[in-house]
LUMBA-174380 format. One line per 3 residues: number of its first residue (from 0); for each residue z, y, x of N, C-alpha, C, CB. Coordinates in steps of 0.001 Angstrom, whole numbers, plus 500000, padded with zeros to 6 digits. Glycine has a CB too. Example, Ala and Ser with C-alpha at 12.3 -4.5 7.8 and 13.67 -1.06 7.14 Angstrom:
REM residues 2
0	507800 494310 513190 507800 495500 512300 507800 496700 513200 509046 495527 511308; 507080 497750 512850 507140 498940 513670 507870 500030 512900 505725 499402 514084
***
This chain:
REM residues 145
0	721988 965170 119229 722080 965394 120875 722796 963641 121282 723478 967134 121403; 722610 963613 122256 721999 962119 123044 723648 962415 124379 719462 962343 124101; 724761 961154 123829 725589 960960 124680 725244 960182 125769 726508 960574 124160
3	725890 959669 127111 725484 958756 128090 727022 958726 128801 724060 959300 129087; 727550 958139 128511 729208 958299 129014 729406 957492 130476 730414 957471 127711; 729489 957642 131653 730176 957134 133464 731582 956920 132753 730242 958729 135206
6	731847 955460 132953 733953 955185 132869 733757 954698 134049 735042 953854 131554; 735051 954538 135396 735272 954115 136007 736357 953330 135395 735241 954764 136852; 736433 951989 136418 737554 951066 136652 737901 950695 137942 737360 949947 136030
9	739004 950097 138040 739358 949840 139339 740053 948067 138782 740609 951294 140115; 738720 947137 139671 739445 945601 139266 740411 945119 140835 737816 944097 138848; 741278 945004 140244 742566 944562 141621 742736 943227 141301 744360 945410 141616
12	742396 942505 140280 742357 940650 140728 741377 940351 139440 744335 939473 140625; 740616 939162 139866 739906 938691 138983 740809 937317 138040 738566 938312 139806; 741592 936924 138701 742562 935664 138167 743927 936154 138907 741984 933839 138742
15	745194 936266 137737 744519 936681 136523 744032 937949 136501 745289 936567 135463; 742980 938989 134894 742663 940052 135353 743313 940925 135636 742072 940410 134898; 743206 942250 136679 743997 943387 136565 743182 944431 136640 745007 943489 137483
18	742529 945032 135155 741692 946133 135452 742235 947678 134794 740234 945697 134874; 742027 948303 135514 743007 949971 136007 741915 950661 135376 743343 950591 138086; 741953 951292 133938 741063 951990 133952 741222 953517 134055 740501 951617 133048
21	740263 954784 134704 740900 956006 134737 740141 956972 133694 740909 956551 136220; 741290 957651 133507 740988 958059 132443 739925 959511 132360 742271 958151 131880; 740062 959733 133597 738489 960446 133757 737369 959915 133597 738185 960887 134887
24	736611 960138 132970 735082 959766 132967 734215 961355 132680 734748 958442 131516; 733292 960695 132819 731804 962041 132262 731002 961843 131120 730432 962183 133363; 730817 962796 130613 730121 962607 128934 728869 963836 130098 731476 963532 126713
27	727454 962595 129832 726085 963579 129937 725656 963897 128427 724654 962736 130806; 725239 964949 128469 725018 965140 127207 723429 965811 127447 726272 966085 126452; 722426 965008 126642 721248 965432 126824 720801 966473 125845 720469 964390 126852
30	720505 967497 125995 719799 968541 124902 718609 968561 124387 719741 969669 125274; 718100 968076 125712 716445 967869 125412 716104 967005 124055 715703 966970 126767; 714969 967638 123345 714536 967108 122353 713253 966263 122787 714361 968116 121371
33	712432 966858 123681 711647 965732 124005 711835 964275 124724 710903 966245 124589; 713241 964642 125528 713534 963113 126536 714643 962769 125602 714136 963241 128542; 714577 962053 124432 715370 961596 123901 716330 959670 124498 714548 961805 122641
36	715227 959490 125394 715809 957966 126553 716298 958537 127471 714674 956810 127345; 716259 959409 127975 716059 959850 129837 717377 960164 130507 715063 961441 130156; 717950 960019 131079 719559 961144 131391 719012 961031 132975 721828 960260 130965
39	718372 962538 133202 718848 963147 134782 719495 964063 134693 717893 963617 135751; 720116 964228 136327 721040 965285 135826 720318 966699 136307 722664 965072 136487; 719571 967472 135422 718817 968835 135815 719086 969150 134721 717302 969019 136278
42	718641 970616 134305 718486 971621 133413 718751 971041 131955 717098 972237 133591; 718121 970284 131524 718001 969308 130407 719612 968994 129838 717181 967834 131019; 721162 968883 130631 721657 968414 130577 722922 969122 130708 721240 967686 131025
45	723975 968765 130449 725180 969257 130579 726320 967984 130749 725394 970192 129340; 727664 968040 131750 728219 967251 132154 729618 967515 131673 727937 967144 133372; 730450 967222 130206 731789 967109 130404 732751 966434 130764 732085 967241 129859
48	733948 966361 130508 734986 966010 131023 735847 965253 129508 735648 967396 131853; 736414 964595 129461 736859 964372 127673 737615 965129 127496 737513 963094 127047; 738680 965927 127660 739273 967026 126925 738036 967840 126416 740302 967916 127856
51	737141 968210 127100 735718 968997 126638 735184 967984 125809 734546 969449 127910; 735186 966915 125712 734563 965990 124734 735516 966227 123178 734667 964229 125447; 736135 966020 123636 737222 965681 122238 737116 967214 121475 739297 965229 122807
54	736897 968218 122419 737347 969056 121527 735441 969629 120276 738320 970542 122778; 734629 968808 121264 733296 968961 120678 733565 967906 119385 731919 968521 121840; 734150 967104 119521 734273 965639 118277 734918 966668 117524 735383 963837 118601
57	736174 967816 117834 737036 968414 117342 736248 969274 115587 737586 969397 118717; 735126 969815 117262 734198 971022 116521 733389 970420 115083 732837 971605 117773; 732958 969010 114988 731941 968105 114416 732744 967653 113202 731419 966847 115439
60	734296 968030 112939 735341 967016 111854 735468 965386 112357 734536 966935 110047; 735286 965478 114059 735605 964146 114067 737044 963799 114946 734327 963421 114649; 738138 964630 114754 739189 964538 115278 739646 963168 115345 739954 965324 114724
63	740443 962939 116970 741128 961887 117168 739949 960304 117487 742144 961882 115754; 738671 960657 117376 737830 959563 117734 737907 959390 118847 736636 959596 117470; 737799 960177 119972 737745 959763 121056 739188 958735 121248 737537 961002 121949
66	739907 959114 121366 741237 958410 121755 741467 957188 120646 742601 959583 121721; 741441 956747 119166 741368 956216 118482 740320 955333 118849 741428 956826 117607; 739357 955450 118828 737870 954794 118294 737338 954133 119813 736526 956261 117538
69	736293 955599 120155 735398 954957 121513 736154 955066 122806 733913 955806 121812; 736962 955516 123026 737785 954871 124014 738363 953532 124261 738618 955444 124017; 738771 953324 123134 738924 951854 123127 738902 950878 123064 739072 951553 123051
72	737207 951262 122651 736038 950226 122000 734888 949947 123611 734917 951322 120255; 735484 951316 124418 734916 951008 125598 735863 950422 126328 734353 952043 126236; 736919 950044 126582 737673 949475 127386 737879 947785 127050 738894 950310 127350
75	737691 947838 125767 737293 946324 125145 735965 946017 125396 737452 946170 123556; 735274 946698 125914 733961 946215 125612 733718 945956 127407 732796 947496 124600; 734092 946516 128229 734415 946492 129885 734908 944861 130223 735901 947772 130343
78	736028 944816 129684 737353 944116 129823 736601 942489 129628 738723 944687 128446; 735783 942364 128021 734866 941058 128070 733915 940880 128082 734856 940392 127462; 732967 941663 129024 732178 941573 130036 732517 940852 131271 731906 942679 130292
81	733664 941451 131958 734589 940950 133047 734601 939656 132784 736006 941516 133113; 735191 939136 131919 736134 937824 131282 735062 937366 131224 737124 937757 129880; 733780 937851 130479 732498 936543 130146 732173 936143 131871 730554 937367 129075
84	732175 937068 132639 731410 936931 133859 732339 936657 134996 730578 938169 134133; 733586 935870 134664 734198 935867 135658 734090 934523 136482 735382 936236 135298; 733315 933375 135648 733035 932349 136860 731352 932343 137673 733305 930714 136104
87	730845 933568 137736 730385 934028 138488 730604 935221 139550 729767 934025 137963; 731738 935541 139472 732111 936527 140209 733222 935669 141479 732822 937752 139115; 732999 936379 142541 734217 934523 143427 735542 936587 143345 733215 933097 146872
90	736734 935726 143534 737688 935960 143516 738088 936321 145131 738237 934995 142780; 738660 937163 145479 739034 937632 146655 740422 937924 146778 738331 938666 146939; 741263 937035 147479 743302 937714 147595 742598 938965 148215 745002 936639 149091
93	743621 940251 147949 743729 941349 148720 742554 942354 148864 744066 940893 149895; 741951 942330 147702 740969 943012 147459 740532 943702 146375 740314 942469 147685; 739762 944632 145930 739770 945134 144639 737971 945450 144523 740951 946603 144496
96	737887 945826 143606 736369 946546 143521 736732 947859 142395 734904 945232 142768; 735485 948338 142797 735726 949856 142165 734077 949655 141087 735727 951585 143820; 734372 949775 139998 733053 949809 138817 732720 950619 138218 733029 949160 137855
99	731629 951413 138085 731234 952121 136685 730635 951534 135596 730405 953079 136860; 731332 951385 134503 730126 951239 133646 729718 952296 132599 730279 950053 132948; 728871 951992 132462 727529 953106 131908 727158 952894 130237 725813 952667 132903
102	727674 953648 129424 727703 953179 127720 726515 954808 127352 730081 953218 126654; 726477 954269 125879 725539 955081 125539 726384 955053 124029 723828 954564 125777; 726296 956241 123393 726656 956544 121815 725619 956735 120860 727429 957766 121658
105	725736 955710 119970 724729 955760 118989 724475 957005 118058 724978 954714 118212; 724154 957130 116793 724770 958110 116071 725687 958608 115256 724368 958304 115756; 726145 957120 114738 727350 956960 114495 728553 957113 115551 727306 955875 114005
108	728315 957261 116730 729151 957357 117830 730249 956457 118114 729625 958463 117802; 729511 955237 117790 729918 953837 118695 728938 953489 120021 729781 952400 117610; 729734 953302 120420 729784 953018 122144 729086 951635 122420 731534 952895 122818
111	728013 951452 123189 726971 951007 123729 727234 950410 125287 726020 952106 123623; 727558 949144 125823 727969 949074 127123 726490 948447 127442 729465 948175 127478; 725551 949935 128356 724067 949617 128965 724419 948864 130233 723067 951066 129341
114	725435 949146 131033 725423 948454 132684 726620 948700 132973 724415 949082 133947; 727070 947618 134327 728215 947926 134325 727661 948366 136299 729520 946546 133649; 728162 948814 137483 727598 948737 138387 728967 948550 139605 726582 949916 138367
117	728507 947975 140551 729544 947908 140885 729312 948866 142518 730009 946320 140762; 730778 949207 142967 730274 949916 144405 729380 951315 143706 729010 948606 145559; 730100 951813 142557 728958 953233 142580 729468 954251 143404 728704 954043 141048
120	728332 955330 143115 727998 956615 144004 728963 957459 142984 726085 957191 144174; 729613 958209 144042 730616 959211 143596 730062 960629 143022 731517 959493 144805; 729266 960533 142485 728022 961889 142116 728790 963014 142378 727351 962075 140342
123	728283 963775 142623 729045 964994 142167 729296 966184 141368 729091 965331 142689; 729663 965574 140214 730052 965478 139205 731617 966199 139211 729850 964112 138881; 732250 967465 138225 733423 967589 138041 734281 966773 138350 733560 967798 137149
126	735167 966674 138861 736265 965840 138673 736125 964375 139508 736398 965639 137109; 735341 964421 140614 734556 963311 141121 736146 963089 141898 732815 963626 142119; 736399 964234 142813 737481 964035 143642 738781 963264 143552 737774 965023 143826
129	739100 963525 142187 739963 963314 141280 740309 961637 141141 739396 963987 140040; 739109 960997 140628 738977 959734 140433 739116 959322 141904 737699 959336 139662; 738454 959740 143203 739054 958941 144399 740095 959159 144773 738506 958964 145438
132	741085 960051 144596 742219 960296 145490 742596 959408 144738 743015 961609 145763; 742722 959182 142579 743903 958649 142208 743685 956724 142644 744140 959134 140369; 742239 956300 142805 742360 955172 143399 742703 954840 145019 741293 954714 143063
135	742650 955842 145764 743244 955518 147179 744706 955266 146719 743086 956834 148421; 745622 956078 146101 746798 956312 145620 747177 954867 145155 746792 957439 144556; 745944 954222 143508 747089 952610 144005 746314 951359 144661 747905 951708 142369
138	745557 951950 145330 744738 950633 146316 746038 950691 147453 742663 951143 147231; 746710 951961 147884 748093 952072 148670 749295 951658 148021 748376 953431 149055; 749515 951861 146584 750370 951208 145981 750314 949802 145654 750518 951779 145095
141	749236 948952 145607 749303 947780 145884 749561 947191 146861 748630 947435 145667; 748814 948004 148169 748853 946765 149463 750358 947232 149567 747635 946940 151240; 751189 948167 149458 752626 947973 149792 753611 947033 149166 753164 949089 149646
144	753093 946478 147756 753973 945662 147391 754072 944242 148040 753809 945613 146151
***
């Protein structure tokens, strides 16, 4: 199986860097043998949440891999990419940026960052309403400070 992961983060500040990762992310699983590198939300794909993905990893004797290796590596890649690109970004006071990082997992389940999109669409995937409501809560908390 091929995995593509969408990870959402909220960039609250560029200097100093303040990034809020959301626990919920999407695992898009390509079950089609014919389409090894194409990912569309169609009948060949399943969408999973982190607990469902962790259950899958446990079923293939990879217990704890998500929490102890994959997720930390993804967050490290996101932060390193933002830091590397900081000179190109325009810091704005009292503003924020929502980004979606896209990862794929190789055959050893190592995450590889494919891209980071600013202002991503919140697809009609399970739990997207949770992400949006969490984002608003954090934005309001920051505004009230």
